[in-house]
Structure formats: C-alpha cells, structure tokens
PASEBA-1860 file (N, C-alpha, C; in nm, 3 decimals):
! residues 96
1> XXXXXXXX> -5.195/-5.124/-15.942/-5.237/-5.227/-15.938/-5.353/-5.263/-15.967 ~ -5.384/-5.326/-16.101/-5.568/-5.368/-16.112/-5.566/-5.520/-16.080 ~ -5.699/-5.541/-16.033/-5.748/-5.681/-16.018/-5.853/-5.672/-16.102 ~ -5.880/-5.804/-16.116/-6.004/-5.856/-16.169/-6.036/-6.010/-16.233 ~ -6.109/-6.059/-16.333/-6.117/-6.188/-16.332/-6.109/-6.184/-16.485 ~ -6.026/-6.288/-16.534/-6.012/-6.249/-16.697/-6.045/-6.416/-16.732 ~ -6.122/-6.461/-16.851/-6.181/-6.550/-16.887/-6.128/-6.572/-17.018 ~ -6.005/-6.690/-17.025/-5.948/-6.707/-17.185/-6.023/-6.771/-17.222
9> XXXXXXXX> -5.985/-6.775/-17.361/-6.044/-6.884/-17.466/-5.929/-6.940/-17.519 ~ -5.960/-7.098/-17.552/-5.826/-7.159/-17.584/-5.856/-7.231/-17.714 ~ -5.760/-7.277/-17.826/-5.805/-7.331/-17.943/-5.653/-7.447/-17.937 ~ -5.707/-7.563/-17.965/-5.614/-7.698/-17.982/-5.615/-7.758/-18.087 ~ -5.479/-7.805/-18.164/-5.485/-7.894/-18.245/-5.379/-7.964/-18.265 ~ -5.406/-8.090/-18.285/-5.281/-8.183/-18.281/-5.286/-8.274/-18.425 ~ -5.168/-8.332/-18.436/-5.166/-8.385/-18.555/-5.033/-8.517/-18.478 ~ -5.056/-8.632/-18.512/-4.992/-8.736/-18.464/-4.897/-8.817/-18.607
17> XXXXXXXX> -4.798/-8.898/-18.552/-4.712/-8.961/-18.607/-4.674/-9.080/-18.572 ~ -4.665/-9.197/-18.627/-4.597/-9.306/-18.562/-4.469/-9.339/-18.644 ~ -4.355/-9.378/-18.582/-4.235/-9.400/-18.661/-4.220/-9.548/-18.674 ~ -4.129/-9.593/-18.748/-4.112/-9.708/-18.809/-4.072/-9.780/-18.678 ~ -4.016/-9.737/-18.561/-4.001/-9.821/-18.427/-4.099/-9.823/-18.356 ~ -4.259/-9.767/-18.368/-4.378/-9.789/-18.324/-4.406/-9.675/-18.227 ~ -4.300/-9.590/-18.205/-4.311/-9.478/-18.126/-4.405/-9.342/-18.180 ~ -4.481/-9.299/-18.112/-4.584/-9.202/-18.140/-4.563/-9.100/-18.090
25> XXXXXXXX> -4.540/-8.993/-18.178/-4.507/-8.839/-18.184/-4.664/-8.772/-18.196 ~ -4.652/-8.659/-18.150/-4.749/-8.516/-18.159/-4.713/-8.373/-18.194 ~ -4.759/-8.339/-18.265/-4.781/-8.188/-18.345/-4.876/-8.134/-18.266 ~ -4.859/-8.027/-18.138/-4.967/-7.976/-18.061/-4.938/-7.814/-18.110 ~ -5.048/-7.742/-18.115/-5.039/-7.591/-18.140/-5.201/-7.582/-18.044 ~ -5.157/-7.481/-17.908/-5.225/-7.434/-17.823/-5.226/-7.317/-17.807 ~ -5.328/-7.238/-17.802/-5.340/-7.095/-17.823/-5.428/-7.038/-17.696 ~ -5.376/-6.957/-17.648/-5.477/-6.872/-17.533/-5.490/-6.778/-17.575
33> XXXXXXXX> -5.631/-6.685/-17.568/-5.625/-6.544/-17.631/-5.727/-6.498/-17.534 ~ -5.784/-6.384/-17.539/-5.855/-6.299/-17.483/-5.821/-6.254/-17.352 ~ -5.687/-6.265/-17.305/-5.651/-6.249/-17.200/-5.527/-6.115/-17.167 ~ -5.488/-6.076/-17.069/-5.371/-5.980/-17.047/-5.247/-6.054/-17.069 ~ -5.161/-5.949/-17.114/-4.998/-6.009/-17.097/-4.970/-6.086/-16.963 ~ -5.037/-6.006/-16.848/-4.990/-6.079/-16.732/-5.023/-6.179/-16.678 ~ -5.173/-6.255/-16.776/-5.262/-6.347/-16.733/-5.157/-6.474/-16.746 ~ -5.142/-6.573/-16.622/-5.070/-6.700/-16.641/-5.192/-6.816/-16.607
41> XXXXXXXX> -5.168/-6.910/-16.689/-5.275/-7.022/-16.673/-5.181/-7.177/-16.681 ~ -5.192/-7.301/-16.575/-5.102/-7.414/-16.610/-5.244/-7.475/-16.676 ~ -5.208/-7.568/-16.761/-5.290/-7.621/-16.810/-5.284/-7.805/-16.848 ~ -5.361/-7.879/-16.788/-5.337/-8.007/-16.814/-5.375/-8.066/-16.954 ~ -5.282/-8.143/-17.016/-5.325/-8.177/-17.161/-5.340/-8.343/-17.134 ~ -5.481/-8.385/-17.195/-5.511/-8.532/-17.187/-5.487/-8.573/-17.366 ~ -5.470/-8.702/-17.347/-5.427/-8.789/-17.464/-5.556/-8.885/-17.459 ~ -5.639/-8.889/-17.589/-5.761/-8.968/-17.579/-5.705/-9.069/-17.690
49> XXXXXXXX> -5.723/-9.206/-17.696/-5.651/-9.303/-17.737/-5.777/-9.339/-17.834 ~ -5.753/-9.414/-17.983/-5.876/-9.475/-17.996/-5.988/-9.585/-17.962 ~ -5.917/-9.641/-17.841/-6.006/-9.726/-17.786/-6.080/-9.655/-17.679 ~ -6.088/-9.513/-17.653/-6.150/-9.405/-17.581/-6.091/-9.374/-17.450 ~ -5.990/-9.460/-17.435/-5.900/-9.446/-17.263/-5.847/-9.310/-17.320 ~ -5.831/-9.250/-17.168/-5.801/-9.093/-17.165/-5.680/-9.056/-17.049 ~ -5.559/-8.994/-17.066/-5.509/-8.975/-16.961/-5.440/-8.871/-16.943 ~ -5.397/-8.761/-16.868/-5.331/-8.654/-16.858/-5.189/-8.705/-16.907
57> XXXXXXXX> -5.138/-8.644/-16.996/-5.003/-8.644/-17.016/-4.918/-8.549/-17.010 ~ -4.932/-8.425/-16.974/-4.860/-8.323/-16.950/-4.920/-8.211/-16.902 ~ -4.826/-8.114/-16.827/-4.880/-7.958/-16.796/-4.804/-7.886/-16.894 ~ -4.878/-7.781/-16.941/-4.796/-7.672/-16.976/-4.847/-7.520/-16.923 ~ -4.771/-7.451/-16.906/-4.773/-7.318/-16.849/-4.786/-7.226/-16.974 ~ -4.890/-7.157/-17.012/-4.902/-7.034/-17.098/-4.929/-6.902/-17.015 ~ -4.865/-6.813/-17.097/-4.830/-6.665/-17.024/-4.929/-6.557/-17.140 ~ -5.003/-6.504/-17.086/-5.091/-6.382/-17.188/-5.156/-6.479/-17.302
65> XXXXXXXX> -5.196/-6.356/-17.407/-5.243/-6.421/-17.546/-5.108/-6.502/-17.592 ~ -5.084/-6.594/-17.640/-4.956/-6.662/-17.680/-4.989/-6.784/-17.725 ~ -4.931/-6.876/-17.799/-4.956/-6.963/-17.826/-4.821/-7.088/-17.857 ~ -4.853/-7.212/-17.786/-4.739/-7.314/-17.772/-4.732/-7.396/-17.901 ~ -4.640/-7.408/-17.959/-4.607/-7.465/-18.096/-4.502/-7.590/-18.084 ~ -4.536/-7.707/-18.055/-4.417/-7.814/-18.049/-4.488/-7.938/-18.062 ~ -4.359/-7.999/-18.049/-4.412/-8.158/-18.094/-4.301/-8.233/-17.989 ~ -4.381/-8.314/-17.936/-4.298/-8.435/-17.836/-4.331/-8.554/-17.864
73> XXXXXXXX> -4.258/-8.639/-17.774/-4.300/-8.814/-17.838/-4.386/-8.849/-17.676 ~ -4.438/-8.980/-17.752/-4.529/-9.008/-17.675/-4.494/-9.166/-17.653 ~ -4.403/-9.206/-17.659/-4.364/-9.329/-17.700/-4.426/-9.456/-17.746 ~ -4.432/-9.558/-17.719/-4.517/-9.672/-17.798/-4.626/-9.667/-17.697 ~ -4.760/-9.644/-17.768/-4.895/-9.674/-17.716/-4.963/-9.801/-17.700 ~ -5.075/-9.818/-17.647/-5.146/-9.940/-17.622/-5.213/-9.961/-17.726 ~ -5.268/-9.819/-17.801/-5.403/-9.825/-17.883/-5.330/-9.671/-17.943 ~ -5.388/-9.667/-18.108/-5.340/-9.559/-18.169/-5.393/-9.421/-18.130
81> XXXXXXXX> -5.320/-9.289/-18.122/-5.361/-9.150/-18.076/-5.509/-9.150/-18.149 ~ -5.604/-9.042/-18.091/-5.712/-8.984/-18.139/-5.671/-8.866/-18.151 ~ -5.693/-8.776/-18.009/-5.671/-8.673/-18.027/-5.596/-8.595/-17.862 ~ -5.555/-8.480/-17.862/-5.502/-8.415/-17.743/-5.661/-8.365/-17.700 ~ -5.678/-8.351/-17.579/-5.780/-8.301/-17.553/-5.773/-8.180/-17.412 ~ -5.835/-8.057/-17.414/-5.798/-7.968/-17.337/-5.959/-7.944/-17.255 ~ -5.925/-7.921/-17.106/-6.038/-7.912/-17.034/-6.114/-8.021/-17.016 ~ -6.062/-8.163/-17.029/-6.132/-8.282/-17.026/-6.201/-8.299/-16.910
89> XXXXXXXX> -6.157/-8.251/-16.767/-6.206/-8.282/-16.658/-6.311/-8.128/-16.606 ~ -6.294/-8.039/-16.718/-6.353/-7.905/-16.650/-6.253/-7.835/-16.549 ~ -6.130/-7.838/-16.524/-6.027/-7.839/-16.462/-5.949/-7.677/-16.466 ~ -6.001/-7.638/-16.598/-5.950/-7.525/-16.593/-6.056/-7.398/-16.619 ~ -6.040/-7.284/-16.604/-6.088/-7.169/-16.605/-6.102/-7.109/-16.781 ~ -6.238/-7.116/-16.832/-6.196/-7.090/-16.995/-6.346/-7.054/-17.024 ~ -6.356/-6.983/-17.177/-6.509/-6.974/-17.190/-6.555/-7.061/-17.287 ~ -6.483/-7.201/-17.299/-6.487/-7.312/-17.396/-6.482/-7.416/-17.313
END
C-alpha cells in the first residue's frame, strides 16, 4: 500500500439552455486529472447567476483521472444562469 498526497487538476465547462416553459438546464463537463486511479474527490458545484448570486447546487464524486459529462435540470431560475463554478469557496484540494 502506498501513501502520499496527490494534487488534482480540474477543468470545467458549462452550457445553459432555457426551455419554452422557462426551465433552465445545464450541460456540464468536469475533468479531474493528474491523479492515480484510486484518487476520489467529492466536489461541490456552484451556480452563478447573471445577477451575481451564487449557490451550491450539487455535489459530484469523481474517481481517478476521469470526466463527468452530463446534462441536468436547474428548474426555473430567478435570474439567467451565468456559469458553473468549481472551488468557489476554496473548499477542495486542487492546483487551480
């Protein structure tokens, strides 16, 4: 068994759509790299609206050097979505 500290690198992208019913969706792609296959991180995701309000909307768990690529509903938002933020409160270990 080996021990040590790993410092992951993250990249994230997001695209938003709003349906005719006013419900917003986001397609998000989150990649974790520079870690071993056994490395696991629980990552909070934050939504920033165009009015600059920010809220934690989800937690995702990612294993090793992998990518999460998914679309999910955000419901009806009080302001248009601006971006998905990672490490907004410096709450994860990362090199970025």
